[in-house]
C-alpha positions as CSV (number, residue, x, y, z in Angstrom):
1,M,-84.4,11.4,135.7
2,A,-81.6,8.8,135.0
3,V,-78.8,9.8,132.6
4,A,-79.8,7.0,130.2
5,D,-83.4,8.1,130.1
6,L,-82.4,11.8,129.8
7,S,-80.0,11.0,126.9
8,R,-82.6,9.0,125.1
9,D,-85.2,11.8,125.5
10,V,-82.7,14.5,124.2
11,V,-81.9,12.3,121.2
12,E,-85.6,11.7,120.4
13,E,-86.4,15.4,120.9
14,R,-83.7,16.6,118.5
15,L,-84.4,13.8,116.0
16,G,-88.1,14.8,116.0
17,A,-87.2,18.4,115.3
18,L,-84.9,17.4,112.5
19,E,-87.6,15.2,110.9
20,E,-89.9,18.2,111.0
21,A,-87.4,20.5,109.3
22,Y,-85.9,18.2,106.7
23,A,-87.8,16.1,104.1
24,S,-85.5,13.2,104.0
25,F,-82.2,12.0,105.5
26,T,-80.6,8.7,106.5
27,V,-80.8,7.6,110.1
28,N,-78.3,5.0,111.4
29,Q,-78.1,3.5,114.8
30,T,-75.0,1.8,116.3
31,T,-73.6,0.8,119.6
32,L,-70.1,1.1,121.0
33,E,-68.5,-0.5,124.0
34,V,-66.0,1.9,125.5
35,P,-63.6,2.0,128.5
36,S,-64.6,3.6,131.7
37,E,-63.1,7.0,131.1
38,S,-64.7,7.3,127.7
39,Y,-68.0,6.1,129.1
40,D,-67.9,8.7,131.9
41,R,-67.1,11.4,129.4
42,A,-70.0,10.4,127.1
43,R,-72.3,10.2,130.1
44,D,-71.3,13.8,131.1
45,R,-71.8,15.1,127.6
46,C,-75.2,13.4,127.4
47,T,-76.4,15.2,130.6
48,E,-75.4,18.5,128.9
49,G,-77.6,17.6,125.9
50,L,-74.6,18.0,123.5
51,A,-74.8,16.7,119.9
52,D,-71.8,16.0,117.7
53,V,-72.3,17.8,114.4
54,Y,-70.1,17.7,111.3
55,V,-70.6,20.5,108.8
56,E,-69.6,20.2,105.1
57,V,-69.3,24.0,104.2
58,S,-68.8,24.9,100.6
59,D,-67.8,28.3,99.2
60,D,-68.9,29.9,95.9
61,A,-66.1,28.0,94.0
62,G,-67.3,24.7,95.4
63,D,-64.3,24.2,97.7
64,V,-64.9,22.6,101.1
65,L,-63.9,24.0,104.5
66,L,-61.6,21.7,106.4
67,V,-59.8,22.0,109.7
68,E,-56.5,20.6,110.7
69,R,-56.6,18.1,113.5
70,D,-54.3,15.3,114.7
71,R,-55.6,12.9,112.1
72,G,-55.2,15.4,109.2
73,W,-57.6,17.7,107.4
74,V,-61.2,17.0,108.4
75,V,-64.7,18.5,108.1
76,P,-65.4,20.8,111.1
77,N,-67.0,19.1,114.1
78,V,-68.9,21.3,116.5
79,Q,-70.9,20.8,119.6
80,P,-73.6,23.4,119.6
81,P,-75.2,24.4,123.0
82,A,-78.3,22.4,123.9
83,R,-80.2,25.6,124.6
84,D,-80.2,26.6,120.9
85,P,-82.1,25.0,118.0
86,L,-79.6,22.7,116.4
87,E,-79.0,24.6,113.2
88,I,-78.6,28.0,114.9
89,G,-76.2,26.6,117.4
90,V,-74.2,24.8,114.6
91,C,-73.8,28.0,112.6
92,R,-72.8,30.1,115.6
93,T,-70.4,27.6,117.0
94,L,-68.9,27.0,113.5
95,A,-68.3,30.7,113.1
96,E,-66.6,31.0,116.5
97,E,-64.4,28.0,115.9
98,T,-63.4,28.5,112.2
99,G,-64.1,32.2,111.4
100,V,-66.5,31.2,108.6
101,E,-70.2,32.0,108.8
102,C,-72.6,29.7,107.0
103,R,-76.2,28.8,106.2
104,I,-77.3,25.2,106.6
105,T,-78.6,23.8,103.2
106,D,-79.4,20.2,104.1
107,L,-79.1,17.3,106.5
108,E,-77.2,14.4,105.0
109,R,-77.5,11.8,107.8
110,V,-77.9,11.2,111.5
111,T,-76.5,8.5,113.7
112,I,-77.9,7.5,117.0
113,L,-75.0,6.3,119.0
114,G,-75.5,4.0,122.0
115,I,-72.5,4.0,124.3
116,C,-72.0,1.1,126.7
117,H,-69.5,0.5,129.4
118,E,-67.2,-2.3,128.2
119,D,-66.3,-3.6,131.7
120,D,-69.7,-3.2,133.4
121,P,-72.7,-4.3,131.4
122,E,-75.0,-3.3,134.3
123,R,-74.3,0.4,133.6
124,P,-77.0,1.8,131.4
125,T,-76.5,2.7,127.7
126,V,-76.3,6.4,127.1
127,Y,-77.2,7.9,123.8
128,R,-75.6,10.6,121.5
129,L,-76.8,12.2,118.4
130,I,-74.3,12.7,115.5
131,A,-75.5,14.7,112.5
132,V,-73.8,15.6,109.2
133,F,-75.1,18.9,107.6
134,T,-74.2,20.6,104.4
135,A,-73.9,24.4,104.3
136,E,-72.9,27.4,102.2
137,R,-70.4,30.0,103.3
138,T,-72.1,33.4,103.8
139,A,-69.2,35.4,105.2
140,G,-65.9,35.2,107.0
141,T,-62.3,34.0,106.5
142,P,-61.0,30.7,107.8
143,A,-59.0,30.8,111.0
144,S,-55.3,29.6,111.1
145,D,-56.2,25.9,111.5
146,A,-58.9,26.0,108.7
147,A,-58.7,26.2,104.9
148,W,-60.6,25.7,101.7
149,H,-59.9,22.5,99.8
150,S,-60.9,21.6,96.3
151,E,-61.4,17.9,97.3
152,L,-63.0,16.2,100.3
153,P,-60.7,13.4,101.5
154,E,-62.5,10.1,102.2
155,S,-61.4,10.3,105.8
156,A,-62.6,13.9,106.3
157,V,-66.2,12.9,107.4
158,P,-67.2,10.1,109.7
159,H,-69.1,7.3,108.0
């Protein structure tokens, strides 16, 4: 099966599972043209069935878990293994990367991202699934690059 077809099938499968599990959420679709290196990286990630997931985790006080990255403090972004149901993989990966265990409470939105090669329009579009979940902390202490914040900066979550 071609990578484009595989990536579309994976996105449709995961989107279908999310539609069964959650009553209502926003679905957006967008397309990006990217340079060769970015296209190849996206194509490789698609064949692995990876999704990009952002998790807005709150603690009992209502503070939000953020991680420090090059662009500042942001909501944790994880790529759960394709072999797991999305929510289970998200919670496991988030705990491994941040030290905080959580329970998913809702799905805010999903974006289906079509990625095109900017210099070669003949190369097929590959697809990625981007999801934004909300969650509650159940245990754990933030790792050294993570901390609780009382406010969620506008730039902390992709739009």
